[in-house]
N, CA, C and O atoms as a GROMACS GRO file, in nm:
protein
  400
    1MET      N    1  -5.948  17.117  21.084
    1MET     CA    2  -6.089  17.026  21.070
    1MET      C    3  -6.119  16.902  21.056
    1MET      O    4  -6.090  16.826  20.964
    2GLY      N    5  -6.209  16.873  21.198
    2GLY     CA    6  -6.277  16.773  21.260
    2GLY      C    7  -6.388  16.703  21.190
    2GLY      O    8  -6.501  16.750  21.202
    3ASP      N    9  -6.363  16.558  21.089
    3ASP     CA   10  -6.470  16.522  21.047
    3ASP      C   11  -6.619  16.546  21.137
    3ASP      O   12  -6.631  16.533  21.259
    4ALA      N   13  -6.766  16.601  21.005
    4ALA     CA   14  -6.878  16.612  21.023
    4ALA      C   15  -6.851  16.689  21.154
    4ALA      O   16  -6.878  16.626  21.255
    5GLY      N   17  -6.798  16.823  21.173
    5GLY     CA   18  -6.821  16.876  21.308
    5GLY      C   19  -6.743  16.836  21.400
    5GLY      O   20  -6.694  16.912  21.483
    6TRP      N   21  -6.721  16.697  21.394
    6TRP     CA   22  -6.631  16.644  21.515
    6TRP      C   23  -6.487  16.770  21.545
    6TRP      O   24  -6.447  16.824  21.441
    7GLU      N   25  -6.428  16.807  21.655
    7GLU     CA   26  -6.301  16.875  21.681
    7GLU      C   27  -6.207  16.795  21.750
    7GLU      O   28  -6.245  16.729  21.847
    8SER      N   29  -6.048  16.789  21.700
    8SER     CA   30  -5.955  16.693  21.767
    8SER      C   31  -5.978  16.733  21.888
    8SER      O   32  -6.023  16.841  21.927
    9GLY      N   33  -5.934  16.615  21.964
    9GLY     CA   34  -5.919  16.615  22.119
    9GLY      C   35  -6.008  16.672  22.242
    9GLY      O   36  -5.975  16.704  22.357
   10GLY      N   37  -6.144  16.674  22.170
   10GLY     CA   38  -6.231  16.681  22.319
   10GLY      C   39  -6.218  16.859  22.310
   10GLY      O   40  -6.281  16.910  22.402
   11GLN      N   41  -6.155  16.955  22.225
   11GLN     CA   42  -6.140  17.094  22.283
   11GLN      C   43  -6.239  17.163  22.177
   11GLN      O   44  -6.237  17.172  22.054
   12GLY      N   45  -6.323  17.206  22.274
   12GLY     CA   46  -6.415  17.345  22.204
   12GLY      C   47  -6.557  17.285  22.244
   12GLY      O   48  -6.593  17.169  22.266
   13PRO      N   49  -6.599  17.360  22.245
   13PRO     CA   50  -6.819  17.321  22.235
   13PRO      C   51  -6.843  17.163  22.160
   13PRO      O   52  -6.890  17.063  22.213
   14ARG      N   53  -6.821  17.171  22.096
   14ARG     CA   54  -6.836  17.041  22.014
   14ARG      C   55  -6.731  16.971  21.997
   14ARG      O   56  -6.649  16.973  21.904
   15GLY      N   57  -6.737  16.884  22.126
   15GLY     CA   58  -6.597  16.803  22.150
   15GLY      C   59  -6.664  16.656  22.084
   15GLY      O   60  -6.768  16.625  22.025
   16THR      N   61  -6.540  16.586  22.132
   16THR     CA   62  -6.604  16.395  22.094
   16THR      C   63  -6.693  16.320  22.240
   16THR      O   64  -6.657  16.304  22.356
   17PRO      N   65  -6.770  16.300  22.196
   17PRO     CA   66  -6.875  16.267  22.348
   17PRO      C   67  -6.789  16.190  22.414
   17PRO      O   68  -6.691  16.132  22.368
   18SER      N   69  -6.850  16.193  22.585
   18SER     CA   70  -6.732  16.027  22.671
   18SER      C   71  -6.797  15.954  22.672
   18SER      O   72  -6.916  15.946  22.643
   19SER      N   73  -6.706  15.867  22.716
   19SER     CA   74  -6.726  15.714  22.748
   19SER      C   75  -6.834  15.670  22.735
   19SER      O   76  -6.893  15.603  22.651
   20GLN      N   77  -6.867  15.739  22.876
   20GLN     CA   78  -7.029  15.678  22.918
   20GLN      C   79  -7.147  15.770  22.852
   20GLN      O   80  -7.262  15.742  22.888
   21GLU      N   81  -7.136  15.842  22.791
   21GLU     CA   82  -7.251  15.868  22.660
   21GLU      C   83  -7.225  15.770  22.533
   21GLU      O   84  -7.313  15.722  22.462
   22ASN      N   85  -7.090  15.751  22.521
   22ASN     CA   86  -7.119  15.617  22.403
   22ASN      C   87  -7.180  15.511  22.480
   22ASN      O   88  -7.228  15.433  22.397
   23GLU      N   89  -7.195  15.483  22.556
   23GLU     CA   90  -7.180  15.300  22.612
   23GLU      C   91  -7.349  15.324  22.615
   23GLU      O   92  -7.428  15.235  22.582
   24ASP      N   93  -7.407  15.506  22.675
   24ASP     CA   94  -7.502  15.510  22.644
   24ASP      C   95  -7.626  15.473  22.539
   24ASP      O   96  -7.728  15.404  22.548
   25ALA      N   97  -7.567  15.551  22.439
   25ALA     CA   98  -7.610  15.545  22.299
   25ALA      C   99  -7.631  15.380  22.277
   25ALA      O  100  -7.741  15.326  22.262
   26VAL      N  101  -7.539  15.332  22.279
   26VAL     CA  102  -7.534  15.199  22.264
   26VAL      C  103  -7.632  15.115  22.345
   26VAL      O  104  -7.699  15.026  22.293
   27GLN      N  105  -7.638  15.141  22.454
   27GLN     CA  106  -7.726  15.094  22.525
   27GLN      C  107  -7.863  15.061  22.496
   27GLN      O  108  -7.917  14.952  22.516
   28PHE      N  109  -7.922  15.181  22.441
   28PHE     CA  110  -8.040  15.272  22.412
   28PHE      C  111  -8.081  15.179  22.296
   28PHE      O  112  -8.177  15.103  22.284
   29GLY      N  113  -7.974  15.207  22.212
   29GLY     CA  114  -7.995  15.130  22.058
   29GLY      C  115  -7.990  14.997  22.042
   29GLY      O  116  -7.981  14.965  21.923
   30ARG      N  117  -7.993  14.903  22.120
   30ARG     CA  118  -7.926  14.758  22.176
   30ARG      C  119  -8.092  14.762  22.187
   30ARG      O  120  -8.148  14.712  22.089
   31LYS      N  121  -8.191  14.822  22.308
   31LYS     CA  122  -8.266  14.807  22.371
   31LYS      C  123  -8.377  14.845  22.269
   31LYS      O  124  -8.485  14.789  22.287
   32PHE      N  125  -8.366  14.942  22.151
   32PHE     CA  126  -8.508  14.986  22.077
   32PHE      C  127  -8.504  14.878  21.947
   32PHE      O  128  -8.601  14.866  21.872
   33GLY      N  129  -8.350  14.786  21.927
   33GLY     CA  130  -8.357  14.784  21.804
   33GLY      C  131  -8.418  14.572  21.882
   33GLY      O  132  -8.462  14.485  21.806
   34LEU      N  133  -8.404  14.557  21.995
   34LEU     CA  134  -8.459  14.444  22.064
   34LEU      C  135  -8.640  14.457  22.102
   34LEU      O  136  -8.710  14.356  22.092
   35GLY      N  137  -8.700  14.590  22.145
   35GLY     CA  138  -8.807  14.625  22.132
   35GLY      C  139  -8.865  14.581  22.014
   35GLY      O  140  -8.943  14.486  22.016
   36CYS      N  141  -8.825  14.660  21.870
   36CYS     CA  142  -8.849  14.625  21.766
   36CYS      C  143  -8.895  14.531  21.736
   36CYS      O  144  -9.013  14.514  21.708
   37PHE      N  145  -8.794  14.436  21.736
   37PHE     CA  146  -8.801  14.280  21.744
   37PHE      C  147  -8.856  14.219  21.791
   37PHE      O  148  -8.885  14.115  21.732
   38THR      N  149  -8.901  14.240  21.912
   38THR     CA  150  -9.021  14.139  21.964
   38THR      C  151  -9.148  14.218  21.946
   38THR      O  152  -9.266  14.185  21.950
   39PHE      N  153  -9.106  14.295  21.930
   39PHE     CA  154  -9.319  14.328  21.918
   39PHE      C  155  -9.363  14.280  21.795
   39PHE      O  156  -9.479  14.238  21.793
   40ILE      N  157  -9.262  14.276  21.636
   40ILE     CA  158  -9.304  14.188  21.554
   40ILE      C  159  -9.298  14.041  21.649
   40ILE      O  160  -9.395  13.981  21.695
   41VAL      N  161  -9.218  14.021  21.656
   41VAL     CA  162  -9.260  13.856  21.658
   41VAL      C  163  -9.385  13.863  21.783
   41VAL      O  164  -9.487  13.812  21.737
   42GLY      N  165  -9.397  13.894  21.875
   42GLY     CA  166  -9.510  13.862  21.976
   42GLY      C  167  -9.665  13.977  21.857
   42GLY      O  168  -9.782  13.987  21.895
   43GLY      N  169  -9.621  14.025  21.756
   43GLY     CA  170  -9.761  13.990  21.671
   43GLY      C  171  -9.762  13.872  21.607
   43GLY      O  172  -9.838  13.785  21.650
   44PHE      N  173  -9.692  13.850  21.509
   44PHE     CA  174  -9.724  13.692  21.517
   44PHE      C  175  -9.768  13.577  21.548
   44PHE      O  176  -9.844  13.496  21.494
   45SER      N  177  -9.672  13.585  21.700
   45SER     CA  178  -9.683  13.462  21.743
   45SER      C  179  -9.846  13.448  21.855
   45SER      O  180  -9.904  13.346  21.891
   46GLY      N  181  -9.880  13.597  21.884
   46GLY     CA  182  -9.956  13.658  21.992
   46GLY      C  183 -10.157  13.553  21.839
   46GLY      O  184 -10.246  13.468  21.846
   47GLY      N  185 -10.095  13.662  21.741
   47GLY     CA  186 -10.196  13.576  21.656
   47GLY      C  187 -10.256  13.453  21.610
   47GLY      O  188 -10.370  13.419  21.581
   48MET      N  189 -10.143  13.397  21.614
   48MET     CA  190 -10.156  13.224  21.590
   48MET      C  191 -10.206  13.155  21.715
   48MET      O  192 -10.284  13.060  21.728
   49VAL      N  193 -10.134  13.238  21.814
   49VAL     CA  194 -10.190  13.151  21.968
   49VAL      C  195 -10.342  13.168  21.998
   49VAL      O  196 -10.400  13.095  22.079
   50ALA      N  197 -10.425  13.306  21.900
   50ALA     CA  198 -10.526  13.276  21.960
   50ALA      C  199 -10.602  13.241  21.842
   50ALA      O  200 -10.722  13.215  21.854
   51VAL      N  201 -10.557  13.238  21.751
   51VAL     CA  202 -10.631  13.195  21.593
   51VAL      C  203 -10.668  12.995  21.652
   51VAL      O  204 -10.766  12.922  21.637
   52LEU      N  205 -10.523  12.975  21.722
   52LEU     CA  206 -10.574  12.808  21.782
   52LEU      C  207 -10.686  12.837  21.925
   52LEU      O  208 -10.804  12.804  21.910
   53ILE      N  209 -10.659  12.875  22.010
   53ILE     CA  210 -10.766  12.918  22.144
   53ILE      C  211 -10.894  12.946  22.021
   53ILE      O  212 -10.989  12.904  22.086
   54GLY      N  213 -10.944  12.984  21.908
   54GLY     CA  214 -11.008  13.099  21.845
   54GLY      C  215 -11.078  12.889  21.792
   54GLY      O  216 -11.182  12.836  21.831
   55MET      N  217 -10.988  12.839  21.715
   55MET     CA  218 -11.016  12.716  21.661
   55MET      C  219 -11.087  12.662  21.797
   55MET      O  220 -11.208  12.674  21.780
   56LEU      N  221 -11.058  12.603  21.936
   56LEU     CA  222 -11.062  12.520  22.026
   56LEU      C  223 -11.230  12.550  22.099
   56LEU      O  224 -11.314  12.476  22.149
   57LEU      N  225 -11.221  12.724  22.068
   57LEU     CA  226 -11.366  12.740  22.091
   57LEU      C  227 -11.503  12.761  22.031
   57LEU      O  228 -11.615  12.790  22.074
   58GLU      N  229 -11.440  12.729  21.898
   58GLU     CA  230 -11.543  12.751  21.806
   58GLU      C  231 -11.608  12.525  21.778
   58GLU      O  232 -11.715  12.474  21.745
   59GLY      N  233 -11.478  12.470  21.812
   59GLY     CA  234 -11.521  12.348  21.819
   59GLY      C  235 -11.580  12.287  21.940
   59GLY      O  236 -11.663  12.196  21.926
   60ALA      N  237 -11.546  12.329  22.058
   60ALA     CA  238 -11.668  12.324  22.143
   60ALA      C  239 -11.736  12.387  22.158
   60ALA      O  240 -11.737  12.413  22.279
   61LYS      N  241 -11.855  12.475  22.073
   61LYS     CA  242 -11.951  12.576  22.063
   61LYS      C  243 -12.026  12.510  21.893
   61LYS      O  244 -12.108  12.545  21.808
   62GLY      N  245 -11.951  12.422  21.916
   62GLY     CA  246 -12.010  12.328  21.803
   62GLY      C  247 -12.065  12.414  21.668
   62GLY      O  248 -12.180  12.405  21.624
   63SER      N  249 -11.962  12.499  21.615
   63SER     CA  250 -12.030  12.569  21.556
   63SER      C  251 -11.958  12.557  21.367
   63SER      O  252 -11.854  12.497  21.340
   64ALA      N  253 -12.027  12.613  21.287
   64ALA     CA  254 -12.013  12.541  21.127
   64ALA      C  255 -11.870  12.621  21.110
   64ALA      O  256 -11.813  12.721  21.152
   65LYS      N  257 -11.846  12.479  20.993
   65LYS     CA  258 -11.716  12.528  20.934
   65LYS      C  259 -11.692  12.577  20.799
   65LYS      O  260 -11.760  12.552  20.700
   66CYS      N  261 -11.599  12.641  20.806
   66CYS     CA  262 -11.523  12.727  20.694
   66CYS      C  263 -11.484  12.646  20.613
   66CYS      O  264 -11.446  12.554  20.685
   67ASP      N  265 -11.460  12.604  20.467
   67ASP     CA  266 -11.321  12.502  20.370
   67ASP      C  267 -11.206  12.582  20.350
   67ASP      O  268 -11.220  12.672  20.268
   68GLY      N  269 -11.120  12.573  20.394
   68GLY     CA  270 -10.974  12.572  20.387
   68GLY      C  271 -10.964  12.683  20.486
   68GLY      O  272 -10.877  12.761  20.449
   69LEU      N  273 -11.032  12.727  20.620
   69LEU     CA  274 -11.036  12.807  20.683
   69LEU      C  275 -10.964  12.754  20.816
   69LEU      O  276 -10.920  12.640  20.801
   70PRO      N  277 -10.947  12.801  20.922
   70PRO     CA  278 -10.948  12.693  21.050
   70PRO      C  279 -11.071  12.738  21.147
   70PRO      O  280 -11.146  12.668  21.215
   71VAL      N  281 -11.064  12.898  21.125
   71VAL     CA  282 -11.200  12.902  21.212
   71VAL      C  283 -11.319  12.995  21.085
   71VAL      O  284 -11.377  12.895  21.042
   72CYS      N  285 -11.358  13.067  21.039
   72CYS     CA  286 -11.428  13.118  20.958
   72CYS      C  287 -11.417  13.287  21.003
   72CYS      O  288 -11.399  13.376  20.920
   73ASN      N  289 -11.432  13.308  21.149
   73ASN     CA  290 -11.417  13.439  21.164
   73ASN      C  291 -11.288  13.453  21.242
   73ASN      O  292 -11.270  13.513  21.347
   74TRP      N  293 -11.180  13.368  21.149
   74TRP     CA  294 -10.999  13.408  21.258
   74TRP      C  295 -10.941  13.522  21.226
   74TRP      O  296 -10.828  13.533  21.274
   75TYR      N  297 -10.991  13.644  21.137
   75TYR     CA  298 -10.940  13.781  21.138
   75TYR      C  299 -10.959  13.840  21.287
   75TYR      O  300 -10.898  13.934  21.338
   76VAL      N  301 -11.056  13.764  21.339
   76VAL     CA  302 -11.098  13.869  21.454
   76VAL      C  303 -10.998  13.803  21.565
   76VAL      O  304 -10.940  13.885  21.637
   77TYR      N  305 -10.975  13.684  21.586
   77TYR     CA  306 -10.920  13.664  21.690
   77TYR      C  307 -10.760  13.679  21.680
   77TYR      O  308 -10.687  13.694  21.778
   78ALA      N  309 -10.705  13.672  21.510
   78ALA     CA  310 -10.584  13.692  21.485
   78ALA      C  311 -10.538  13.798  21.514
   78ALA      O  312 -10.418  13.816  21.536
   79GLY      N  313 -10.655  13.915  21.519
   79GLY     CA  314 -10.606  14.058  21.597
   79GLY      C  315 -10.567  14.057  21.676
   79GLY      O  316 -10.449  14.062  21.710
   80PHE      N  317 -10.703  14.046  21.756
   80PHE     CA  318 -10.649  14.066  21.940
   80PHE      C  319 -10.552  14.007  21.973
   80PHE      O  320 -10.456  14.042  22.042
   81GLY      N  321 -10.579  13.900  21.915
   81GLY     CA  322 -10.378  13.783  21.982
   81GLY      C  323 -10.274  13.874  21.925
   81GLY      O  324 -10.169  13.899  21.985
   82ALA      N  325 -10.305  13.921  21.812
   82ALA     CA  326 -10.122  13.970  21.764
   82ALA      C  327 -10.107  14.100  21.816
   82ALA      O  328  -9.995  14.150  21.835
   83LEU      N  329 -10.290  14.202  21.861
   83LEU     CA  330 -10.260  14.342  21.918
   83LEU      C  331 -10.176  14.310  22.089
   83LEU      O  332 -10.105  14.397  22.141
   84LEU      N  333 -10.203  14.166  22.160
   84LEU     CA  334 -10.175  14.139  22.285
   84LEU      C  335 -10.046  14.110  22.277
   84LEU      O  336  -9.964  14.156  22.356
   85GLY      N  337 -10.021  14.044  22.195
   85GLY     CA  338  -9.917  13.913  22.149
   85GLY      C  339  -9.802  14.075  22.119
   85GLY      O  340  -9.690  14.050  22.163
   86ALA      N  341  -9.808  14.192  22.072
   86ALA     CA  342  -9.735  14.278  22.024
   86ALA      C  343  -9.703  14.371  22.130
   86ALA      O  344  -9.629  14.469  22.125
   87ILE      N  345  -9.780  14.318  22.240
   87ILE     CA  346  -9.735  14.496  22.325
   87ILE      C  347  -9.729  14.385  22.464
   87ILE      O  348  -9.704  14.452  22.564
   88THR      N  349  -9.740  14.284  22.488
   88THR     CA  350  -9.719  14.219  22.605
   88THR      C  351  -9.566  14.110  22.597
   88THR      O  352  -9.528  14.035  22.686
   89LEU      N  353  -9.505  14.132  22.469
   89LEU     CA  354  -9.375  14.030  22.435
   89LEU      C  355  -9.290  14.183  22.473
   89LEU      O  356  -9.255  14.210  22.588
   90PRO      N  357  -9.276  14.240  22.399
   90PRO     CA  358  -9.164  14.350  22.466
   90PRO      C  359  -9.160  14.430  22.627
   90PRO      O  360  -9.067  14.468  22.698
   91THR      N  361  -9.270  14.431  22.639
   91THR     CA  362  -9.265  14.515  22.801
   91THR      C  363  -9.225  14.369  22.874
   91THR      O  364  -9.176  14.371  22.987
   92LEU      N  365  -9.246  14.263  22.816
   92LEU     CA  366  -9.152  14.194  22.967
   92LEU      C  367  -9.045  14.131  22.875
   92LEU      O  368  -9.024  14.015  22.911
   93VAL      N  369  -8.978  14.163  22.781
   93VAL     CA  370  -8.858  14.147  22.791
   93VAL      C  371  -8.792  14.267  22.818
   93VAL      O  372  -8.678  14.249  22.861
   94LEU      N  373  -8.821  14.363  22.810
   94LEU     CA  374  -8.742  14.492  22.816
   94LEU      C  375  -8.763  14.499  22.968
   94LEU      O  376  -8.672  14.546  23.037
   95ASN      N  377  -8.835  14.471  23.005
   95ASN     CA  378  -8.846  14.504  23.245
   95ASN      C  379  -8.811  14.363  23.229
   95ASN      O  380  -8.915  14.310  23.268
   96ARG      N  381  -8.738  14.275  23.200
   96ARG     CA  382  -8.662  14.182  23.238
   96ARG      C  383  -8.497  14.225  23.193
   96ARG      O  384  -8.419  14.135  23.226
   97LEU      N  385  -8.457  14.293  23.153
   97LEU     CA  386  -8.354  14.379  23.094
   97LEU      C  387  -8.301  14.520  23.210
   97LEU      O  388  -8.202  14.564  23.269
   98ARG      N  389  -8.432  14.545  23.192
   98ARG     CA  390  -8.389  14.611  23.322
   98ARG      C  391  -8.396  14.605  23.471
   98ARG      O  392  -8.378  14.702  23.544
   99ARG      N  393  -8.426  14.480  23.511
   99ARG     CA  394  -8.440  14.438  23.672
   99ARG      C  395  -8.234  14.391  23.640
   99ARG      O  396  -8.173  14.425  23.742
  100ARG      N  397  -8.162  14.347  23.563
  100ARG     CA  398  -8.041  14.334  23.591
  100ARG      C  399  -7.949  14.449  23.647
  100ARG      O  400  -7.830  14.427  23.672
   0.00000   0.00000   0.00000
């Protein structure tokens, strides 16, 4: 009797997966993990860059300053930047991997 429903020698309907199936599963796992990692990194980096752009814009407009904050409405800039970064970075990385 095989381990966890697997029968030895690839005999029967529940045989071992082929090497191509195994390689496809490993490649999918790597791409999925890389996509999740770049989603998080893209969100943080996009939010920080957007707050920096917000600081420059608010400084150019001469808006009032808030004590202890880079920009009074920093959460708006950070939210839009995080959303944009979380979408674009994984898209760019996974498209680059697909071209090979």
